[in-house]
N, C-alpha and C positions, 0 to 999 in steps of 0.2 A: 504493500500500500504506500509506503514511504517513497519507493522508487517511482511509483505512478504520480504521486504528488510532486516529486522533484521534476519529472518530465513535463508535467503541466506548468509548473512554475517557470522552468527554463523556456518552454514554448511561448509563454506569455511575455517573458522578457524580450525574446526575439521579435515577437509581433510588435511590442512597444517600440523597440529599436527601429524596426523597418518603418512603421507608421510615422514615428517622430522625424526620422531623417528625411524620408521622402516627402512627408507633409510640410516640413519647414522649407524644403527646396521649392516645392510647387507653390506654396503660399508666397514665398519671396518673389517668384516669377510673376505671379498674379498681381501682387501689390505694385511691383516696380514697372511692369510692362503693360498690364491690362487695366489697371485701376486708377492710373493718374497720380499715384504716390511715388514720385521720382526722387526719393531721398535715401539712397543706400547707406549713407553715413549715419543718419538719424535712426534708420531701421536697425542697423547694427548696434547702436547705443541702446535701443529698446531691448534687444536680445541680451545685452550685457547687464542691463538693469534687472531683468528677470532672473538671469543666472546668479547675480549677487544676492538678491532677496531669497530666492528659492534654495540656493546653496546653504545659506545661513540657517534657514528653517530645517533643511534636511540633515545638517550636521549637528547643530546645537540642540534642536528640539526633537527631531525624529531619530537622531543618533544612528543614521545609516552607517557612518564611519566615525571613529573618534576624531575630535578636533586636534589638529596639529598646529602648534604655534611656531611663529618665525623665530629663528635662533639668533640672527644677527642682521646688521645693516647691509652687509654684503649679500645675504640671501634675499633681502628685499629688493636690492638693485637688480639681481638676477631675474627675479620674478617680474619686475617692472619691464625689463628688457624683453622677456618672453611675451608679456602682455601687449607691448607695442607691435611686435612682429605678428602676434595673433590677430590684433586689430587690422593690420594691413592685409592679412590673408582673407579675413571675413569681409571686409569692405570691398576688396578687389573682386571677390566672388560675387557679391551682391551687385556691384556695378556691372559686371559682365552679363548678369541675367537681364539687364535692361536691353541688351543688344543681341544676345545669342539665345538660340533655342536651348531648352533644358537638355535635349539629347546631345547636342554638340558640346555644351558645357560639361556634361558628364564624361564625354570622350576625352576632352582635354584634362579634366580632373583625374582621370585614370592614369596619367603620366606621373603622379606623385612618387612612385617608387624610383623613377629615373632621377628626379631631383634629389630625393633622399640619398640615393647611392652617391650622387655627385658631391653633395655637400658633406656627406660623411667622409668621403675620401679627402676632400680639400681641407676639412677641419682636423682630421685625425691621421691622415695618410695611411689608414688601415684599408687593405685591399680585400675584396671578396674573391672567390674562385672565378676564373675566367668564364665558366659556364653561366654563372650568375649574371655577369655583365652582358653576355651574349643574349640572355633572355630579355634584356632591355631594348634590344634592337627592334623587335616587332612592336613594343610599346610606343616608341616614337614614330616608327613607320606607319602604324595604324592611324595615328593622329594626323600625320601629313596627308595620308590618303583621304581621311574623313574631311579634312579642311578643303581639299580640292573638290570634293563632292557635296559640300554643304551649300544648299541654295541660298540661305540667309546669312552667309558669312559676313562678319563685320570686323574689320581690322582692329579698331580700338577695343571692341569687346573681347576679341581674341587675345590681345596683349594683356588686358586686365585679368583674363581668366588664367593665362600662363603665369602672370605675376602672382596671382593668388595661390596657384598650385605650388609654385616655387617657394613662396613664403610659408605655406603650410608645411612643406617638407623641411624647410630651414628651421622652423619652430620645433619640430620633433627632434632634429639633430641637436639643436641648441639646448633643448630641455635635457637631453641625455648628457650633455657636457657640463652645463651649469649646475645641475642638481644631481651630480653623480656621486657625491660623497654621502655616506650613510647618515650623517648628521643633518643633511639638508634635503634629503629625499622627501617628497610629498606625494601622496596618492592623488589621482586626477581630480577627485572631488574637492580636496582641500586646495589644490593648485587653482582650480576654477574659482573657489571662494576668494582667494587673494588677488587673482588676476582681474576679475570682473570689475571691482571698484576702480582699479587703476585704468582699465580700458575706458570706463565712463569718463574719467577725468581727461583722458586724451581725446575722446570722441566728441564731447560736448562743445569745446571751443572750435573744433574742426567743423562740426555741423553748423554752428552759428556763422562761421566765416565763409565756408564753401557752399552752404545751403541756406542763405540768409532769409529766404521767405518760407522756411519749413514750418514755422509755427502758424502763420496765416493760412497757408495752403492746407495744412493738416486739419485745422479747425474748420475751414471751409468744406473740405471733403467729409469731415465728421457730421456737418449739418446737412450735406447733400446726400450722403449715403448713411443710413441708420446703422448699418453693420460695420462701419469703418473701425470704430474703437474695439469692437469684439474681434475683428480680424487681426488687428494689431496685438491684442492681448493673447489670442490663441497662438498666433505666430511666435510671439516672444516666449510663451510657456513651452511651445514645441521645441524651441531652440535649447531650452534648459533640459527638457525631457530627452533630447537626442544625446546630450552630454551625460546625463544620469544613466540612461539605458546602455550607453557605450561602456561606462564603467562597470555596471552590473553584469552585462553579458560577458565581459572579459573576466570578471571575478568568478562567475559561476561556470564558465566554460574554459576558454583559453584565448590567447591572442591570435592563434592560428584560425580558430573557429570564426572569430570576428573578421579576420582578413578574408576568409572564404565567403562569409555573409556579405561583406562589403563589395566583393566582386559581383555577386548576384544582385545586390541592391541597385547598382548602377544600371544594370539591364532592366530591372523592374521600373526604375524611375524614368528611363527612356521611353518604355512602352506606354506608361501612364501619361507622361507629358504629351506624347504624340496624340493620344486619344483625347486629351483634355484641350490642348491648345491648337490642335490641327496643323502644327508646323510641318511644312513639306520636308520629306526625306528622300534620299536617292539610294539606289542599290550600292553605289560606290561609298556613300557615307556610312551605311549600315555595315558594309564589308570592312571599312577602315576601323570602325568601332569594335567589331568582333575580333579583328587582329590585335588591337590594343588590349582588350580584355584577356585574350589568350596569352599575350605576352606577360601581363600582370600575374596571371595564374602560374605560368612557367617560372617567373621570377621568384614568387613566393615559395614554390616547391623546391627550386634549386637552392635557394638560400637556406631553407630548412634542412635539406640533405647535406649540404657542405658546411653547416655551422660547426 
C-alpha cells in the first residue's frame, strides 16, 4: 500500500511539474504577444515577487525544507551575482516570447547543454569525454536547421532567446563554482528564497526606466479586461510552482529523471502551443527540433556513462 501511495505521490509531483512549467510558458506567451501586456521586465518582477513570498511561506511556515541562513558577506555577494544572471536569463526568455513562437523558443532553449558544457570548460578547464562533446553537434545543428525552416523567424527575438539560454547555462555553472564549499551550499528552495528579493531590487528600477508606462498600461488593461489581474496572479504563482515542483521531483526521484522529463516537456509544450496559438510550422522546422532533442538525449546519456 505504501508503494502505491508513493507512486501516486510521485505521479502527482510530475503532473504538477509539467503543468506548472508548460503553463507559465504558455501564459507568458499569451500575456506578452496576444494580450497587449508588453512588459517582460515587469512580468519577471511579478514572478520574483511571488517566488519571494511563497518561498518564505513554504520554508518558514510549511517547513518543506529547513531554513538555511547566510554565513557571510561573501556568500551574499555570490548569491546576488547569481540573482542578476538569473534575472537576465528570465527577462531574455520573456522578451523572446514577444517575437518567437513557443515551438521555436523551445528548440533554441534545448541548446542549454551546449552552453553549459562550454562555460564549464572555460571556467574550470575540466574536459568531458570526446563522445560527450560529439553528442552536442546535433544539438546545435538541429537549431540551425529549425531556424532556416521557421516561418516566423525574428532576428532580435532569436538573439534574446540565445542570450537567455546562455545565461541560464552560465547561472548553473556559476552556482556550482560559487556555492561549492560545504559551508555555503544551499538547496534550491533556500537559494530561491534569497535570490528573489535581490532580483526584485534589480528589476524594479529596470522596469521603471525601460518600461516607463507599465503602471498606466497595466491599470488600463486591468479595467478593460476583468481577468487581467487573475492572469497575472496565476502566472506568477505558476512561476513559483515550477521552481517548487522542480525541487520536489529531483528530491523524490533523481536529477536524471528530471532531465528525461525535461526533454519530453519541450515536445509537449511545442504541440500544445501549436494547437493553442496556431503558429505555422514546417517539416524542416519540426525535423530540426527533433534532431536537437535527440542530441540532448544523447548528450545526457553519454555524460552519465562516462562520468
